[in-house]
C-alpha positions, 0 to 999 in steps of 0.5 A: 085431546086425542090425536089420530095419526093414521087411519085406514079401512079393511075388508069386512067393515074393519077399520084401524086407527093409530092415535095418541092420547095425552095420558100416555104422552108420545106412545102410539096406540092402535085400535083395530075394530070391526063395525057391528052390522046393525050400527048407525053412524051415530052408534059408531061415533058414540061407541068408538070415538066417544067411548073407546078412543075418548076413555083411558085404557086403564089396566088394559094398557099394561097388557099391550105389546108394542109391534115393530112400528112402535104401535101398542095395539088393542082390540085386535090381539092376533098378530096379523091384526097388528100389521098394516096390510 
C-alpha cells in the first residue's frame, strides 16, 4: 500500500505529495502535480490517486534525481519544483 509521508498545496492548483511505494522500499518519491481546471474531484482521484500514485513508475524511476532531502521527484522536473516552499 502506498504511504503518503507529507502533502501540501501551492498556488495555481498545484499540490505536492511525498510518498513511499512498496515496490521501491524506503525510497521517498515526490509528485508535484497541477490539477487540470476542468477536473471534478472524481477525476482527481481517478487520475492521480488511482493511476499516478497507485501504479509503479517503471523505467521513469531510473531517470529520477534525488534532491537534498532524499526525495526523488517526478512530474515536476524544474529544480524550483523540487524544493518545498
